[in-house]
N, C-alpha and C positions, 0 to 999 in steps of 0.2 A: 529713564530710557523707555521709549515707546516701543511696544511690541507691534510687529506688522500684523495687520488684519487681513484675513482671507475672506473674500466675498464669495459666499456660497449661493449659487443660484439653484433652481430646482433640479437641474441635470446632475450637479455635483452631489446633492443630497440623495438623489435616486441611486447614483453610482455608489455612494458610501453605504447605503442600506443594502444594496446588492452584495457588496464586499463583506459586510458584516454577516449577512445571512449565509454566504458561502463559507466563511470562516467557521461559523458554528457547525455547519454540516461537516466540514473537514474535521473538526475537533471530535465530534461524536462518532463518525464512521471510521475514520482512519486512526484516530487515537486509540480506539479499542483494539484495533489490529496490532498496533505497536506494543501496547501494554500486555497483551495476552500471549505474545510470542514465547517468552521464557516459560510461562506456565504450560503451554502446549509441549514445549521441548522436554520439560521435566515429566509430564504425563506420558509422553510417547517413548522417551529414551531413558528416563531415570535421572535422579539427581547427580549420580556419579559421572554421568556422561554429558551433563549440561554445559560445562565450559567448552569442551571440544565441539559439541554440536552447535553451540551458539556462535563460535568462531567460524565454523564452516558455513553456517547460515548467513552471517554477515559478509563472508567472502562472496557467496553467490549473489547476495543483494548488490554488492559492489560491482560485480560483473554485469548484472542486469542494468544497473545504473549507467555503466559505460557503454553497453551495447544497445540498450533500448532506444535512446534518441536517434542515433544514426539509422537504426532499423526502421523506426517510424518515418524518418525522412525518406528512406528508400521506398517504403510503401506509398508515401505521398507522391513521390516522383513517378511511380508506376501507375497510380490511379488518379492523380490530379485532384484528389479529394481527401480531406482530413478524416472523413468518416471511417474509412477502412483502417486507418492508424488507431483510432479510438476503439473500433470493434476488436481489432487484434489485441490491444491492451486489455480490454474488458474480458475477452475470452481467456487470456493467459492468467489474469487475476482470479477468474472464476474457477479455472482448473486447479490453481494452487490452493484455493479454499476447499475444493472438492476432495483434495488429497486427505484432508483432516477427517473426512467421513469415510474414505476408502481404506485407510490404514487399519482402523479397528476391525475391518471385515476380513483382513488377510489371515490365512490359516495359522501362522506362527505367532500372531500378536497376543500378548498378555499384558493388560494394564499393569503398570509398575506398582500400584497400590495393592494388587492381589498376589504379588510374588512373596 
């Protein structure tokens, strides 16, 4: 049985290299975010509250997944440019990351390892 051959010209190879490069970036930058989530929850709230806090976190991620694309579409409809949708997304991700730096500065915060 003969296998079909795919004729790759230079544009297909360039596109494949671009997809491979972006997959590697996605793996390194977003993969770290996903894997460190449970560690941050344990550090901020303690091991005894991890299951509840992880469930609440997943609930909010689900809400953001359901609300985010229509909201980005509304932003695009208003501005006729995808730039504002990406800027809005980037700002909200940066704010969520900044919370990890702000929480330890709050007056009542004590790291779980020091209790």
